[in-house]
N, C-alpha and C positions, 0 to 999 in steps of 0.2 A: 720846179715844184717840190723837189726833194729837200726836206728840212735837215737840220742837224741830226746825224745818226740815221738818216733815211737811206733808202736804196734807190738806185736809178729806176726811172719809170720805163723800162723796156720789156717788162714781162707781159705775157698775155694770160688770160684767165683771171678769175676773181682772186683778189689778194687775201681774202678771208673765207672761212667756211660759212656757208649760208644754210641755215636749217630753220624750217618753219617760215614765219614772216619776220623779216629783219628790217628794222627802221634805219633809214639812211637819209643823207642830205644829197640832193642832186643839184648841180649847177648847169644851167642851160644858157646859151648865148642869146641875148635879146637883140632887137633891131637897133637899139641905142648903142650897141657895141659893148655893153656891160653884161656881166654874168649874174643871172637871177638864181638865188638859192632857195630851195623849197624842200620840205620833207617828202620822202618817197618810200613807201613800203615795198620791199622786195619779196616776191613769193617764190619759194623753192618747192620741189627740186627742179633741176634744170630741165628745159630752158628756163632761166630766171625771167619772171614777168613782173610788170607793175601796171597799176591803173591810174589814169588821171581822171579827175571828176570835174565836169563843167568846163568852161572856157578859160582855163587857167593859163598863166604865162608858161608853165612847164609844157602843157599840151601844145600851145602855139609854137613854142620854140622847138619842141620835138618834131613837129610837122615841118617846120621851115629848115632846121639845121640837121635833123636826122640823128641827133645824139647829144651827149653831154658828159659830165663827170659825176660819177656816183662816189660818195665818200663816207667814211665811217668816223664819227667823232664821239668822244666821251664828254664833251663840254655841253652841259644842259642849256647854257645861255645861247650858244650858237644854234642849238636845235630849236629852241623856242623862237628865236628870230626867224629862222628858216620856215618854221611851221605856221607862224601866226602874224607875220608882217611881210611887207615888200622889202626884201633883203637883197641888195645888189652890191657887187664888188668888181674891181678891175681884174682880179685873178680868180680862176675857177675853184682852186683848192684852198680850203680853210687852213689857217695856221694850226688849228687844233685837230686836223684830220690825222688819224693814225695810219690810214690806208685809203687808197682811192683807185678808181678804175675809169678810164675813158671808154665810153660805151657807144656803140651804134644801136639805134632802135628801129624796130619795124612794128607798125600797127597790125595786130592780128585779130582783133575782135572789137566790137562796139555794142553798146546796149544802153538801157535806161533803168534806173532804180530810184523809186521815190520821187520821180519827177526830175531827176538829174541825169544827164547823159554822161556815160563813161566810155573811155577808150582803153583797151588793153594793149600793152606793148611788150614785145620780146626785147630783152637787153643783152647784147653780145659784147663782152669786154674785148677791146683791141689793144689796150695798153694798161698797165697797172703799176702801182708802186706802194711800198710800205715805208712809212715815215718813222714809226715807233713800234717796237715790239714790247708788249706790256703783259704783266701778270694780271689776269682778270680778277676783279673783286665784285661783290654783290652789294649794290647800294640801293636801299629802298627809296631814298630821296630822289636819286636819278630816275629810277623806274617810275616813280609817281609823277615826275615832271613829264615824262614821255606819254604816260597814260592821260595826263591832264590835257596835253595838246590834242590828243585824239578826240576827247570829249569836247574840247573847245571848237574843233573844226566842224562839229556837227550841230552847233548852236544855230538856230534859224533855218536848218535844213528840213524840208518837208519829210515827214515820216519819223522824226525823232522827237521825243517828249522833252520839252525845255526844262521842266521841273526836275526830271530824272537826271538830265545832263548836269544841271547846276548842283544837284546833290552829289554827283560823282566828282565834280570839280572841287566842291567844298571838302570832300573826303581826301582827295589827293593833296589838296593844299595842306590839310592837317598832317598828312604823312610827311610832306616836305618840311613843315615847321618842326616836327618832332625828330626826324631822322636825317634831314638834308644838311649838307655842308654849305659853305659860303656860296659856291657857284649855283647850287640847286636853289638856294633861297633867292639869289639874284635872278635866276631864271623864272621863279614864281612871280617875283615883282614885275619882270618884263611881261609875263603872260597877263597879269592883271592890267597892265597898261594897254595891251593890244586888244583884249577881249572884255566885253561888258557882260558881267554875270552877277547874279545875286548871291553874295557871300552869306547872307542870312539863311539860305536854304541848306541846312545842315542835318538832313534826316538820315544820319548814319549812326 
């Protein structure tokens, strides 16, 4: 799983500093023997926790397998595919991942919000690797793609206003169109393929 310039995956602990809510991609092994990739928000400080909402593949695979691979990617297309589609691969770690951690999970809480049941998990890294060391930059286009996936994930969910979510999506799309690079624009195109929303709602 270590790419060119990567480091061996024999470290324990998180390979990156986690502060606030950090968006990641998690790969969990499905019953078909393939890895399902999905977006997963990581909540700090330690112990790091995450919530699954509803009867998702991630929730079912966490229960059955007890873990997965959390990874950190700067590629907005990979993030959109993980967040908004059924995205399966033969290998758990994306080629675009800069770092990853194999985690064991333990369910620590359950509840319900807006008619949707959630489960909270403690995530304990047991192996990790760094593929690329990068100098961080601030990209409004990339950030807008991530925020758009959050709004898209709430469409059709009880307790959320559809018109407001569509307005947020339209705004984030405009940011991507103004500020995004080639991959951010491609990510927006993929989002529009996966999610039905009214682009005419542009009350921003």
